[in-house]
Backbone as CSV, one residue per row, in Angstrom:
resi,resn,N_x,N_y,N_z,CA_x,CA_y,CA_z,C_x,C_y,C_z
1,UNK,-13.802,-0.680,-11.423,-14.223,-2.056,-11.416,-14.972,-2.363,-10.132
2,UNK,-15.818,-3.344,-10.211,-16.622,-3.725,-9.060,-15.846,-4.664,-8.154
3,UNK,-16.221,-4.673,-6.892,-15.672,-5.648,-5.964,-16.427,-6.951,-6.124
4,UNK,-15.786,-8.040,-5.804,-16.462,-9.313,-5.790,-16.146,-9.977,-4.470
5,UNK,-16.909,-11.001,-4.145,-16.769,-11.623,-2.833,-16.013,-12.937,-2.933
6,UNK,-15.517,-13.396,-1.804,-14.935,-14.724,-1.773,-16.075,-15.700,-1.977
7,UNK,-16.016,-16.459,-3.056,-17.117,-17.357,-3.354,-16.750,-18.805,-3.139
8,UNK,-15.458,-19.125,-3.185,-15.097,-20.524,-3.034,-13.626,-20.665,-2.728
9,UNK,-13.242,-21.871,-2.335,-11.845,-22.227,-2.162,-11.593,-23.477,-2.981
10,UNK,-10.400,-23.582,-3.539,-9.990,-24.781,-4.256,-8.751,-25.291,-3.549
11,UNK,-8.794,-26.538,-3.109,-7.688,-27.114,-2.341,-7.312,-26.233,-1.145
12,UNK,-8.309,-25.734,-0.443,-8.139,-24.857,0.720,-7.420,-23.553,0.404
13,UNK,-7.368,-23.182,-0.859,-6.720,-21.937,-1.281,-7.798,-20.982,-1.775
14,UNK,-7.993,-19.852,-1.095,-9.022,-18.915,-1.569,-8.569,-18.261,-2.876
15,UNK,-9.267,-18.583,-3.962,-8.863,-18.016,-5.251,-9.802,-16.904,-5.703
16,UNK,-10.900,-16.723,-5.025,-11.780,-15.593,-5.309,-11.875,-14.778,-4.027
17,UNK,-11.088,-13.752,-3.939,-11.058,-12.930,-2.740,-11.386,-11.495,-3.122
18,UNK,-11.563,-10.661,-2.129,-11.908,-9.270,-2.398,-10.834,-8.668,-3.299
19,UNK,-11.284,-7.925,-4.267,-10.417,-7.362,-5.287,-9.280,-6.528,-4.710
20,UNK,-8.079,-6.783,-5.184,-6.941,-5.948,-4.838,-6.882,-4.805,-5.843
21,UNK,-5.995,-3.865,-5.593,-5.848,-2.740,-6.499,-5.454,-3.252,-7.890
22,UNK,-6.107,-2.731,-8.902,-5.870,-3.129,-10.279,-4.413,-2.882,-10.653
23,UNK,-3.774,-3.871,-11.286,-2.369,-3.759,-11.634,-2.150,-3.664,-13.143
24,UNK,-3.201,-3.742,-13.926,-3.051,-3.659,-15.381,-3.499,-2.290,-15.874
25,UNK,-3.186,-1.998,-17.128,-3.628,-0.749,-17.739,-5.151,-0.718,-17.713
26,UNK,-5.750,0.335,-17.175,-7.210,0.391,-17.099,-7.854,0.311,-18.481
27,UNK,-8.991,-0.365,-18.542,-9.770,-0.443,-19.781,-10.671,0.763,-19.886
28,UNK,-11.436,0.871,-20.915,-11.546,-0.117,-21.977,-10.343,-0.065,-22.910
29,UNK,-10.086,-1.215,-23.551,-9.047,-1.291,-24.561,-9.716,-1.401,-25.925
30,UNK,-8.979,-1.055,-26.972,-9.526,-1.204,-28.314,-8.458,-1.782,-29.229
31,UNK,-8.902,-2.520,-30.237,-8.021,-3.121,-31.233,-8.116,-2.311,-32.513
32,UNK,-6.967,-1.992,-33.084,-6.923,-1.223,-34.325,-5.918,-1.828,-35.287
33,UNK,-6.273,-1.805,-36.585,-5.342,-2.192,-37.626,-4.329,-1.062,-37.736
34,UNK,-3.065,-1.400,-37.582,-2.035,-0.369,-37.523,-0.819,-0.811,-38.325
35,UNK,-0.444,-0.058,-39.315,0.754,-0.263,-40.138,0.958,-1.725,-40.525
36,UNK,1.779,-2.440,-39.769,2.147,-3.803,-40.147,1.441,-4.878,-39.328
37,UNK,0.426,-4.503,-38.581,-0.261,-5.495,-37.761,-1.439,-4.895,-37.031
38,UNK,-1.706,-5.446,-35.873,-2.807,-4.997,-35.023,-2.240,-4.530,-33.693
39,UNK,-2.796,-3.461,-33.172,-2.379,-2.952,-31.871,-3.587,-2.891,-30.944
40,UNK,-3.345,-3.129,-29.676,-4.370,-3.004,-28.642,-3.914,-1.878,-27.731
41,UNK,-4.793,-0.922,-27.519,-4.414,0.235,-26.700,-5.583,0.703,-25.856
42,UNK,-5.238,1.477,-24.842,-6.238,2.119,-23.995,-6.382,3.553,-24.475
43,UNK,-7.596,4.040,-24.638,-7.806,5.380,-25.182,-7.087,6.493,-24.419
44,UNK,-6.936,6.368,-23.112,-6.297,7.409,-22.315,-4.796,7.197,-22.161
45,UNK,-4.253,6.240,-22.902,-2.843,5.905,-22.776,-2.084,6.346,-24.016
46,UNK,-0.812,6.646,-23.846,0.011,7.067,-24.971,0.883,5.928,-25.487
47,UNK,0.572,4.719,-25.133,1.337,3.570,-25.594,0.392,2.391,-25.810
48,UNK,0.870,1.380,-26.511,0.078,0.188,-26.781,0.142,-0.784,-25.620
49,UNK,-0.946,-1.484,-25.407,-0.958,-2.588,-24.459,-0.185,-3.738,-25.085
50,UNK,-0.410,-3.963,-26.382,0.352,-4.963,-27.124,0.235,-4.690,-28.619
51,UNK,1.135,-5.293,-29.377,1.130,-5.164,-30.828,1.342,-6.548,-31.417
52,UNK,0.464,-6.935,-32.322,0.537,-8.254,-32.965,0.940,-8.059,-34.421
53,UNK,1.992,-8.738,-34.798,2.534,-8.570,-36.134,2.968,-9.927,-36.664
54,UNK,2.695,-10.176,-37.938,3.145,-11.405,-38.595,2.796,-12.673,-37.816
55,UNK,1.577,-12.774,-37.341,1.171,-13.995,-36.653,-0.204,-14.420,-37.165
56,UNK,-0.488,-15.698,-37.026,-1.794,-16.213,-37.434,-2.881,-15.605,-36.563
57,UNK,-3.983,-15.298,-37.173,-5.158,-14.816,-36.444,-4.908,-13.531,-35.659
58,UNK,-4.041,-12.667,-36.156,-3.692,-11.442,-35.431,-4.915,-10.589,-35.118
59,UNK,-5.809,-10.425,-36.086,-6.986,-9.589,-35.855,-7.872,-10.175,-34.761
60,UNK,-8.174,-11.464,-34.849,-9.027,-12.108,-33.841,-8.369,-12.066,-32.468
61,UNK,-7.060,-12.313,-32.416,-6.349,-12.265,-31.136,-6.361,-10.857,-30.552
62,UNK,-6.193,-9.844,-31.398,-6.211,-8.453,-30.921,-7.564,-8.104,-30.314
63,UNK,-8.646,-8.536,-30.956,-9.982,-8.244,-30.416,-10.217,-8.982,-29.095
64,UNK,-9.715,-10.215,-28.995,-9.851,-10.966,-27.747,-9.067,-10.294,-26.622
65,UNK,-7.848,-9.882,-26.912,-7.029,-9.187,-25.912,-7.697,-7.877,-25.500
66,UNK,-8.231,-7.143,-26.468,-8.886,-5.866,-26.172,-10.098,-6.055,-25.255
67,UNK,-10.733,-7.200,-25.332,-11.911,-7.473,-24.499,-11.544,-7.886,-23.074
68,UNK,-10.266,-8.154,-22.799,-9.844,-8.705,-21.500,-10.324,-7.902,-20.289
69,UNK,-10.137,-6.575,-20.235,-10.616,-5.860,-19.040,-12.128,-5.974,-18.847
70,UNK,-12.879,-5.948,-19.942,-14.336,-6.083,-19.849,-14.719,-7.488,-19.393
71,UNK,-14.029,-8.503,-19.913,-14.318,-9.879,-19.516,-13.985,-10.117,-18.048
72,UNK,-12.865,-9.550,-17.585,-12.494,-9.689,-16.173,-13.553,-9.051,-15.277
73,UNK,-13.966,-7.852,-15.617,-15.000,-7.184,-14.817,-16.305,-7.980,-14.833
74,UNK,-16.680,-8.518,-16.000,-17.906,-9.315,-16.096,-17.816,-10.570,-15.239
75,UNK,-16.656,-11.238,-15.249,-16.477,-12.430,-14.412,-16.597,-12.087,-12.934
76,UNK,-15.990,-10.984,-12.530,-16.072,-10.578,-11.121,-17.507,-10.239,-10.727
77,UNK,-18.214,-9.521,-11.595,-19.609,-9.183,-11.306,-20.487,-10.420,-11.260
78,UNK,-20.277,-11.337,-12.192,-21.035,-12.592,-12.209,-20.748,-13.387,-10.941
79,UNK,-19.483,-13.472,-10.572,-19.092,-14.195,-9.368,-19.779,-13.621,-8.133
80,UNK,-19.797,-12.302,-8.021,-20.436,-11.662,-6.868,-21.938,-11.912,-6.858
81,UNK,-22.580,-11.722,-7.993,-24.030,-11.872,-8.068,-24.450,-13.314,-7.789
82,UNK,-23.804,-14.257,-8.443,-24.175,-15.664,-8.257,-23.809,-16.120,-6.853
83,UNK,-22.648,-15.674,-6.340,-22.252,-16.059,-4.991,-23.246,-15.609,-3.947
84,UNK,-23.748,-14.392,-4.079,-24.742,-13.866,-3.143,-26.081,-14.559,-3.343
85,UNK,-26.453,-14.781,-4.587,-27.751,-15.383,-4.901,-27.823,-16.843,-4.471
86,UNK,-26.756,-17.619,-4.767,-26.792,-19.049,-4.484,-26.119,-19.432,-3.179
87,UNK,-25.287,-18.573,-2.660,-24.622,-18.853,-1.386,-23.748,-20.078,-1.435
88,UNK,-23.882,-20.942,-0.440,-23.002,-22.095,-0.307,-23.118,-23.070,-1.464
89,UNK,-24.266,-23.150,-2.093,-24.429,-24.060,-3.227,-23.440,-23.727,-4.339
90,UNK,-23.090,-22.484,-4.454,-22.182,-22.020,-5.504,-20.765,-22.561,-5.316
91,UNK,-20.366,-22.810,-4.060,-19.019,-23.301,-3.773,-18.707,-24.619,-4.463
92,UNK,-19.712,-25.424,-4.681,-19.513,-26.752,-5.244,-19.690,-26.798,-6.757
93,UNK,-19.980,-25.695,-7.374,-20.316,-25.655,-8.796,-19.051,-25.656,-9.653
94,UNK,-18.947,-26.562,-10.664,-17.769,-26.585,-11.526,-17.620,-25.323,-12.373
95,UNK,-18.724,-24.691,-12.705,-18.662,-23.435,-13.455,-18.084,-22.339,-12.562
96,UNK,-18.475,-22.333,-11.298,-17.932,-21.357,-10.348,-16.424,-21.518,-10.234
97,UNK,-15.962,-22.754,-10.208,-14.520,-23.009,-10.133,-13.812,-22.449,-11.371
98,UNK,-14.410,-22.628,-12.550,-13.808,-22.094,-13.780,-13.760,-20.564,-13.756
99,UNK,-14.825,-19.938,-13.272,-14.861,-18.472,-13.193,-13.776,-17.979,-12.236
100,UNK,-13.669,-18.598,-11.074,-12.661,-18.183,-10.090,-11.245,-18.416,-10.607
101,UNK,-11.023,-19.518,-11.307,-9.697,-19.781,-11.875,-9.373,-18.767,-12.977
102,UNK,-10.365,-18.394,-13.771,-10.140,-17.389,-14.822,-9.776,-16.038,-14.208
103,UNK,-10.462,-15.664,-13.118,-10.152,-14.407,-12.428,-8.732,-14.460,-11.875
104,UNK,-8.385,-15.568,-11.231,-7.052,-15.718,-10.661,-5.976,-15.659,-11.751
105,UNK,-6.229,-16.279,-12.881,-5.269,-16.251,-13.995,-5.099,-14.836,-14.532
106,UNK,-6.191,-14.131,-14.686,-6.138,-12.751,-15.190,-5.388,-11.831,-14.228
107,UNK,-5.458,-12.124,-12.948,-4.796,-11.297,-11.939,-3.376,-11.788,-11.614
108,UNK,-2.927,-12.818,-12.337,-1.577,-13.323,-12.134,-1.391,-14.153,-10.884
109,UNK,-2.492,-14.682,-10.367,-2.407,-15.505,-9.155,-2.436,-16.984,-9.461
110,UNK,-2.492,-17.346,-10.727,-2.502,-18.763,-11.108,-1.678,-18.952,-12.349
């Protein structure tokens, strides 16, 4: 995964900081129809990231979950590129705040 830069603070709390060591199962992940539901797994792993069974929208949820590592990396790359390109102007952007909050949520910091 790429590093991203500190792009902003919310309530004086830096929520977009240099990437720490990844704590989740490395991607890419894939969603597969499996027996009684849908499973999300990493190709190099011998276990499932998650299994969805008997729930509404299981297939759509499995595909969304499978996209999580790619979406996180894309958010970090976007944050770095826009932060460098726009500089201080980016700190005040409501979209930037949403991107940083999404990164923090994905990393378990929010």
